[in-house]
N, C-alpha and C positions, 0 to 999 in steps of 0.2 A: 499541411495537413486538412482531412477536414473536419470540422467541428462538431458534423453531426453523434452526437453525443450513442444512439442509439449499435452506431458499428467502431468506435474509437476506441483503441486502443492501446494503453499507453505505455512506459516502460521505464522501470528502474532498475538499475544495477543494486545489487544483492547485500552490496554493504546496504544499502540505504534502505531498504527491505529488512533489514536488520538493527538500522540503528536506533536508537534510546530516546526517544523524545512525547510530550504529550499536545495536546492542544485542543479548543474544543472540535469536534464534529465538524462545524460549518467552513471552518480554518483547513480543516485536515481535507473537504471536499473542495474549496479553491484554491488549497496547493495542487492537487489530482486535475481538476477543469486547466487550470494553467499548462499541464505537463501535454494538452494535446495541440499548443503553438510549438515542442520540438521535435526535431526530427531525429533519433537516438543514432541514428547510424552516423550521421554527419561530424563530420568535426566539430570544436570545440568553435562554435562563432556564433555565438549568442549574446555576447558580451555586451550588456546595456541595451540592449533591446526591451522594449518597452510592448508589456501585449494587453490587447485590450477585453475588461469583458462590459456588457451591460448591466444592469441593476435587472432589470426584465427577465434576460437569460438567466443568469445565476437566481433569480427567482419562481421559473419556470422548468428550472434543474434540478430541484431541491423543494419544488411545492409551497414558494411560498408564496403565499395570493396576491395579498395587497402592496399596491406599489411602493407606501410609505417606507410599508416593512422590510421589502426586498431591497431597497439603496439601503435600508437600517445594520440590514445583516448582512450585507455585499461589505459596509463599509467596516465595520466593526470587523468579518471575518481579514480583510485586510487590513486591518490593524495589529492584529496578534501574529501574524504571518511579518509582517517587518520587526518585530520582536524575537521573534521563532529560531531555536538552536536548535539545533540536533546533534547526536554526540555518539560519535564514528568510535565503539572501542579498537585498540591493536594491536594490544595485547592484552593482559591481564592484568595490567599497573600503569597503562597508557591508553590514552582517546586521544578525539582530538575533535574540536565542535566549529562545526560548521552553523552560518548564519544563509538562509534559503531564495531571501529575498533581499536586494536593497534600494530600490525605489520603488515609492508607490506613487501615485497622480492620480486626481483626483480632477473631475471637470465639473466644480459647481455648477448646479441645473442642468446639466444635462443626464444624470445620472446612471455616470458608467464611472470605471477606475483602470490602470491600467498600474501591474507589476512588472519588472526586473528581475532577473534571477541572477543570484551571483555569480561573479566570476569564478570563485571558487568550489561551489554546487555547483556547478558544470561537467565537472568529470562524474558525479552520478546518477545524470541524466543520459549525454549527450558522448558520442563519439564508443557507445556501447561495441562488446569485441564478442561478448559470450554468456557471460557472468550477470544474468540480467532475469526479470522475470516480468514477464508479460502481465497486465492487471485489464479488466476490463470495465471504463468507466461507466458505464452504466450500472453496472453491478454495485460499485462503490457506492455512488451515489443515494442508492435506495436504504443504507442504513442510516440509523439516529443515534448509534452509539460510537463512540471512537475508537473504543474496544476491537469493538466487530471487524470496522478498517483495518488493522492492524494485524486480529487474527485470520481474516480472509489471506493479505497479502503474504503471510507465514505461508498459510496453503498451499496460494498457488504458485510460490518459491516450488514447491512437490507436487506441483499437479502434475502428473502425464498424458501422455498420447491419449489415453483411452478412459481420461478424467475422471480417474483416480487417483489418492496420494495416503502418505503416511508421510505424520513432524509426530517424530517423540521429544519434551523438553522436559530440560527441570524446572519446577514451579517458579524457585529462582528468578531463574533467565528470563521469564514470559513476566513478571513481577518487572521484572528493569525491564523490561520492551518497552511496557505500558506506563513504564519511570513512576513505580509507585516506591515512595520513598517506605525506610524500614522503621520510623516511627507514626507511619500513618495505621489508624485502622485499618486495611485492606491490604496490609502487609499480611497479617495472622490469613490462615488458610481458609479460614470457618467464614470470612469475611471477603475475599478474594474469586473464593470461587462462588459463593452462593451469590454476591454483587458484581461482575464480575467476567470473571469467564465463561459459568454454563447462562446466563444472559446474553451471551457476544452470541455464544456458539447455538443458541436457539434462535436465536435474531439470521445470522446464514441461513440455516435451515432452512427457514418461514420465507425469507424474500426470497432465496434462492433457490429451495426445493431440491436441499444439498439432502445427501446421505450421511451424516459427522456420527462417526462412532469414538469416548472418550471414554479412556480405559486408565483410570486413575493408580499408578504404581508405587507400591507404599513400599518402606525403608522400618521392617518396624512399623509402627505402630500410626505409622508417619503419612503423611503423603508428598511425596519428593519429586514425579515427576507426572507427564500424562502423555500417556499417547492417542493419538487423532485417528482416525482414517476416515477420511470421507470420498463419499463417490458423488459429482454433477450428473441425478439421475433424468434430465433434461434434456443432456446435450449428445448427439450419437458422438462426431469429431470436434476435433478441436479445430476453433474460429481459423481463419488464413487469413484474415486482415493484422496482419505485422507487417509495420514499414519497417523491420527489418530483413525482407524479405522481398527478392525481383522475380521475376519469370514468369512463368502461363500458371492459371488457377490450381491444373494439377498440381506443376513442381510445385505451388507456393504449399499446397495443402502439405505434399509431401516430406519437404522437408522442414514446413515447421510440426508437424510428427513428429521427424527424428529428433529435431532439433529440442523439441522438447522433453523428450525423453534424455536424450543427450545432458541438457541440463538440471533436468530433476534426479540422474542417473550420479550427477558430477555435486550436487548439493546433498542428495542426502549419505553419499558416501564420506564426503566433508562431516557434514552432522553424526553418523555414525564413530566415526572417528573420536571426537570432538567430546564425543558422553560416553567415552570404551566398548562399544558394542561392534566384535567384530564383526567384517562381511562374508 
């Protein structure tokens, strides 16, 4: 797969997009950068393979200018990812936890590190059959806030071929998605909204030029849900740069449009059922 950021499309299963985890934004970016090395339509075959990234490339992608800072930030991001755990809800009372990476190799003095994905994590990024979300790497790397990355991913899950989408989410579910603890100040709606959600929405809108509307839904006097609608006003067609598709460019685009609409429809129907809204 090409490592050209401008045209890179990375793919995650919807279970991963909806997983519960929290990490520094540079670690999140490194995670997504590493996904360039994975062919999402391949059978699970990446067991133990080390994927290299240089400090210079990492710095260039994230706008870190000084060489010393580039390697330091890469090492910090790598170290965090080695201990990072994602939580996958199975049902109301059951969940599973997974490590993303299980091995890191450092080349002292050479300015690069290598990471290997954990074997049990691979089903979330490889051999995907349709329940997945495509993300544009160049878009994710623009964000400076972790909350922006996570909300962007969820919006992309519901994005349709006409570049619009709709997501209705319980506010407590959104807090869980961002791994906010119930005893944390940010669990309170006032701080959660002003310090996390609206700044993240503003950043997505500012960096990508999207038109995003947030409608708070109250039950009584308390905000319980957000209804988020969005449109990518700068894009007329959905990118056909998807390594899950084959064929000529025209067929790729048609398949991409149909597949995007189908995935968005399935995700939306499942979402409507979850929140108790009849379709």
